[in-house]
C-alpha positions in Angstrom: 133.5 136.7 148.0 133.4 135.5 144.4 134.9 138.8 143.2 138.2 138.5 145.0 138.3 134.8 144.4 138.1 135.5 140.7 140.8 138.1 140.9 143.2 135.6 142.5 142.2 132.7 140.2 142.4 134.8 137.0 145.2 137.3 137.6 147.5 134.9 139.2 148.4 131.8 137.2 146.4 128.9 138.6 148.5 126.5 140.7 148.6 122.9 139.6 150.3 121.3 142.6 153.6 119.8 143.4 153.2 117.2 140.8 153.7 119.8 138.1 156.0 122.5 139.6 158.7 122.5 142.3 157.8 124.8 145.2 160.1 126.6 147.6 159.8 125.6 151.3 156.9 127.3 153.0 157.1 128.8 156.5 155.0 126.9 159.1 151.7 128.5 159.9 151.5 130.3 163.2 148.5 128.1 164.3 148.4 124.7 162.8 144.8 123.6 162.1 143.7 120.1 163.0 143.3 117.9 159.9 139.6 117.5 160.9 139.1 121.2 160.7 140.7 121.4 157.2 138.8 118.4 155.8 135.5 119.7 157.1 136.1 123.1 155.5 137.0 121.4 152.2 133.9 119.2 152.4 131.7 122.2 152.7 133.3 124.0 149.8 133.1 121.0 147.5 129.4 120.5 148.4 128.6 124.1 147.5 130.8 124.7 144.5 132.3 121.7 142.7 131.3 121.7 139.0 130.3 118.0 138.8 127.7 117.4 141.4 127.8 113.6 140.9 131.5 113.5 142.0 131.0 115.5 145.2 130.1 112.5 147.4 133.1 110.4 146.2 135.4 113.4 146.9 134.1 113.8 150.4 134.2 110.1 151.1 137.8 109.8 150.1 138.9 112.7 152.2 137.0 111.3 155.2 138.5 107.9 154.8 142.1 109.3 154.6 141.4 111.4 157.7 140.1 108.4 159.6 143.2 106.4 158.6 145.5 109.1 159.9 147.0 110.0 156.5 146.9 113.7 157.3 148.3 113.5 160.9 151.5 115.2 161.9 152.5 116.6 158.5 154.3 119.8 157.5 152.2 122.3 155.4 153.6 121.3 152.1 153.2 117.5 152.6 149.7 117.9 154.0 148.7 120.1 150.9 150.1 117.4 148.6 148.2 114.6 150.3 144.9 116.4 150.2 145.5 117.3 146.5 146.5 113.7 145.6 143.4 112.3 147.2 141.0 114.6 145.5 142.6 114.2 142.1 142.6 110.4 142.4 138.8 110.6 142.5 138.0 113.5 140.1 141.1 113.4 137.8 140.7 117.2 137.8 144.0 119.1 137.8 142.3 122.3 139.0 141.6 120.6 142.4 144.4 121.4 144.7 145.4 122.6 148.1 148.3 124.9 148.9 149.7 126.6 152.0 149.6 130.3 151.0 149.0 132.6 154.0 149.1 135.8 151.9 146.4 134.8 149.6 144.4 133.2 152.4 144.5 136.4 154.3 143.3 138.5 151.4 140.5 136.0 150.6 139.4 135.9 154.2 139.2 139.6 154.8 137.9 141.0 151.6 134.3 141.6 150.7 132.5 140.2 147.6 133.9 143.0 145.4 137.7 143.5 145.5 138.8 146.8 147.0 141.4 149.1 145.5 144.2 147.8 147.8 143.6 144.2 146.8 143.4 145.0 143.1 146.7 147.0 143.4 148.3 144.1 145.3 147.7 141.6 142.5 148.3 144.1 139.7 151.7 144.8 141.2 152.5 141.1 141.0 151.4 140.9 137.4 153.3 144.0 136.4 156.5 142.6 138.0 156.0 139.6 135.7 155.2 141.7 132.6 151.8 140.2 132.6 153.2 136.8 131.7 155.4 137.9 128.8 158.8 136.9 130.3 161.1 137.0 127.3 161.4 138.2 123.7 164.4 137.2 121.6 165.6 136.6 118.0 166.9 133.3 116.8 169.0 132.6 113.7 167.2 133.4 110.5 165.1 136.2 112.1 162.9 133.7 113.8 161.4 135.6 116.8 160.3 134.0 120.1 157.7 135.2 122.6 158.0 133.3 125.9 154.6 133.6 127.6 154.5 132.1 131.1 151.0 133.0 132.3 147.7 134.3 130.7 147.6 137.2 133.2 144.8 139.7 132.7 144.6 143.1 134.2 142.7 144.8 131.4 144.5 147.4 129.3 147.9 146.8 130.9 147.8 143.1 130.0 146.6 143.9 126.5 149.5 146.3 126.0 152.0 143.7 127.0 150.5 141.3 124.4 150.4 144.1 121.8 154.1 144.9 122.3 155.0 141.2 122.1 153.1 140.6 119.0 154.5 143.8 117.4 158.0 142.3 118.1 157.0 139.0 116.5 155.6 140.8 113.5 159.2 142.0 112.7 160.3 138.4 112.2 160.3 136.1 109.2 158.7 133.4 111.4 157.4 133.4 115.0 157.4 131.1 117.9 155.1 131.4 121.0 156.5 129.4 123.9 153.8 128.4 126.4 155.6 125.3 127.8 155.7 126.8 131.3 152.3 128.4 131.1 149.9 127.0 133.7 147.0 129.0 132.5 145.3 132.2 133.8 142.5 134.3 132.4 140.2 133.3 129.4 140.2 137.0 128.5 144.0 136.9 127.9 143.7 133.7 125.9 141.0 135.2 123.7 142.9 138.4 123.3 146.1 136.7 122.0 144.1 134.4 119.8 142.3 137.4 118.3 145.6 138.5 116.7 145.0 135.5 114.4 141.2 135.3 114.2 138.7 137.8 112.8 136.7 139.6 115.5 133.4 138.1 116.6 134.3 134.4 116.1 132.8 132.1 118.8 135.6 130.6 120.9 134.3 129.0 124.0 131.0 128.7 126.0 131.5 128.8 129.7 129.1 127.1 132.2 129.5 128.3 135.7 127.5 126.7 138.5 123.9 127.3 137.8 124.5 130.6 136.0 123.4 131.2 132.4 126.2 130.2 130.0 128.5 132.9 128.7 130.2 132.9 125.3 133.7 134.1 124.7 134.4 135.6 121.2 137.4 136.9 119.4 137.8 140.7 119.8 139.3 143.6 117.9 142.9 144.0 119.0 144.9 147.2 119.1 147.5 146.1 116.6 147.5 144.7 113.1 146.7 140.9 112.8 149.8 138.7 112.8 149.7 137.0 109.4 151.9 136.2 106.4 154.6 134.3 108.4 154.8 130.8 109.8 153.9 130.6 113.5 154.7 127.8 115.9 153.3 127.3 119.5 155.3 125.3 122.0 153.6 123.1 124.5 154.4 120.7 127.4 152.6 118.6 129.9 152.6 121.7 132.2 150.7 123.8 129.6 147.3 124.0 131.3 143.9 125.6 131.6 143.7 129.0 129.7 146.9 128.0 127.9 145.2 124.9 126.7 142.2 127.0 125.6 144.7 128.9 123.4 146.1 125.7 122.0 142.6 124.6 121.3 142.1 127.7 119.2 145.4 127.0 117.4 144.1 123.5 116.6 140.7 124.6 115.5 141.6 127.7 113.4 145.0 126.3 112.3 146.8 129.6 112.5 149.9 128.0 113.9 151.7 124.6 114.3 151.7 123.0 117.8 155.1 121.6 118.7 156.0 119.7 121.9 153.9 117.5 124.2 150.2 116.9 124.8 149.0 119.5 127.2 147.9 118.9 130.8 144.2 118.3 130.3 143.0 120.8 132.8 139.9 122.5 131.4 137.7 123.3 134.3 137.3 126.9 135.5 138.5 127.4 139.1 138.1 129.7 142.0 140.4 130.0 145.0 138.9 129.8 148.5 140.5 130.3 152.0 140.9 127.4 154.4 141.8 127.5 158.1 145.5 128.0 159.0 146.7 129.9 155.9 145.8 127.2 153.4 143.8 127.9 150.2 142.0 125.5 147.8 141.4 125.7 144.1 138.0 124.2 143.2 136.5 123.8 139.7 133.3 125.8 139.6 132.7 125.7 135.9 133.6 124.1 132.6 134.3 125.3 129.0 132.7 123.9 125.9 134.3 124.4 122.5 132.2 124.9 119.4 131.0 121.5 118.4 131.0 120.2 122.0 133.6 118.9 124.4 136.8 120.4 125.9 140.3 119.3 126.8 139.6 118.0 130.4 141.5 114.8 131.1 143.0 114.5 127.6 144.8 117.7 126.7 145.6 119.0 123.3 147.9 117.0 121.1 150.7 118.7 119.1 151.2 118.3 115.4 154.9 117.9 115.8 155.4 115.6 118.9 158.6 116.0 120.8 159.9 116.2 124.4 159.3 119.7 125.7 163.0 120.4 126.0 163.5 119.8 122.3 160.4 121.7 121.1 162.1 125.1 120.6 164.9 123.8 118.5 162.6 121.6 116.4 160.1 124.5 115.9 163.1 126.7 114.9 164.2 124.0 112.4 160.7 123.7 110.9 160.5 127.5 110.5 163.9 127.6 108.8 162.8 124.8 106.4 159.8 126.9 105.4 162.0 130.0 104.9 164.5 128.0 102.8 161.7 127.0 100.3 160.5 130.6 100.1 163.9 132.2 99.4 165.9 130.2 96.8 168.6 132.8 96.8 169.3 132.1 100.5 168.5 128.4 100.4 172.0 127.2 101.5 172.2 129.6 104.4 168.7 128.6 105.7 169.4 124.9 105.2 172.6 125.2 107.3 170.8 127.1 110.0 168.0 124.5 109.9 170.6 121.6 110.2 172.1 123.4 113.2 168.7 123.8 115.0 167.8 120.2 114.4 171.1 119.0 115.7 170.7 121.0 118.9 167.6 119.0 119.5 168.9 115.7 118.4 172.7 115.7 117.8 174.2 113.0 115.6 176.5 110.3 117.0 180.1 110.8 115.8 181.9 108.0 114.1 184.8 108.0 116.6 185.1 108.6 120.3 185.3 112.3 120.9 188.9 112.1 122.1 189.9 110.8 118.6 188.9 114.2 117.1 191.1 116.2 119.5 194.2 117.9 118.2 195.6 120.8 116.3 194.5 121.3 112.7 196.4 124.3 111.2 195.2 127.4 113.1 192.4 125.5 114.9 192.6 123.4 118.0 189.9 120.8 118.8 189.4 119.8 122.4 186.7 117.8 124.3 184.5 119.5 126.8 182.2 117.0 128.4 179.9 115.5 125.8 180.9 117.8 122.9 183.8 119.2 120.9 185.2 122.7 121.1 187.1 124.5 118.5 189.5 127.3 119.4 191.7 129.7 117.4 195.1 131.1 118.3 193.2 134.3 119.5 191.6 132.1 122.2 188.0 132.2 121.1 186.3 128.9 122.0 183.3 127.7 119.9 181.1 124.7 120.8 180.6 122.3 117.9 177.3 120.4 117.3 177.2 117.1 115.4 175.1 117.3 112.2 176.1 113.9 111.0 178.7 111.3 112.1 181.7 113.4 110.9 180.1 116.8 110.0 180.0 119.4 112.6 178.8 123.1 112.8 179.6 126.0 115.1 176.9 126.3 117.6 177.0 130.1 117.5 176.8 130.1 113.7 175.7 126.9 112.1 176.5 128.2 108.6 180.1 127.4 109.5 180.4 123.7 108.8 183.5 121.5 109.2 184.1 117.9 108.3 186.7 115.6 109.8 188.5 113.3 107.3 189.0 109.8 108.8 191.5 107.2 107.7 191.9 103.8 109.4 190.1 105.0 112.6 192.0 108.2 113.0 191.3 111.8 111.9 193.7 113.1 109.4 192.3 116.5 108.2 189.7 119.1 109.0 187.8 120.6 106.1 185.9 123.9 106.4 183.0 124.1 103.9 182.5 127.7 102.7 178.9 128.9 102.8 179.3 130.5 99.4 180.4 127.2 97.9 183.7 126.3 96.3 186.6 124.0 97.4 186.7 123.2 101.1 189.6 124.6 103.1 191.6 121.6 104.3 193.8 121.7 107.4 195.9 118.7 108.1 196.1 117.4 111.6 199.5 117.9 113.4 201.3 114.6 114.0 203.3 114.1 117.1 207.0 114.3 116.6 208.4 110.8 116.6 211.0 110.1 119.3 214.7 110.2 118.2 216.1 106.9 117.2 
């Protein structure tokens, strides 16, 4: 049944377990298998398939010890899956080793022949089409910096290639590009190679795959349907969840240097996996092969480190700021605008600490009213439009929706006295005095 197992492992994004992604509550299986039945099935599959033969005895011994100690008794499907996964990973430190309760996939795996039939292929193709083959979002940030959010290296041949072609064509219209794979748990090496091929000449050796006792296979860059993406700065966002085929892509970024990696070191899950059915509606992911990069080695257990290290939630803003800094140097006539946009993006990631408590800034300044909303200031006009402010420096703020609009609070003796609007085109700032409360009558 290796054909259908490959379909599920490659078309669907490989699951990495509860430690990496929250899962919705699963329904209970109609017939709960005994823990002994599950462990025995897992032992047999590990014996026949696990990529590192020397680790197989330790994996089986740990599962048997936990079973004898009652660790798997009386558990709901999700908790039992988590315990089995935790025990295997504690031995192998392999993030592709995992168990999940998934009756639909288990049913398809159990009933299909070695070669997936038309109905099975259609089932998974429909799932991938609904997710646009992993390309979940395309958008434009300030300064015409374009973002492709790619949540899974899903590969269904021509349809997947077309989704990547369309996304890259969108990026090509930008002055800089960001590829966001922070939520990308992996998928197909074919998809990884295809996206990388937009930056690498055809025929370049990318990865050698060793699967069980089969002869090794070599993945190379291919001829893509669109023009190569070049001539603009490119950034790739990563997180600790970025795994497997997504890490292969980050390895190509690091080796060929066609983009800058921003974010966190990736998950360190390099092995090639297949999905097998287990009794009672469970499935198991088992590493059946390993990749080797040119020069030797891979990212298993260590991940791929970014060039700009940052918490994943800050990576997009910091990459945006870096791109705007490059654009500012390349376009002297627009330097001030780019620098203000850059300051705004950087402040979204790491806002400055204001000099005073936020309540001290509140009040009416001419036509503008400043109020406090949680942990930030809000500016509103008489027309009622409310604009969130971001702190660029202790007393300099910018409009979040347009960071080219900067305003500085003038402070005297611990109180704000004026609000100055700095024109983008230069010149004298527009000063608006703060209204003072009317003193009580004598």
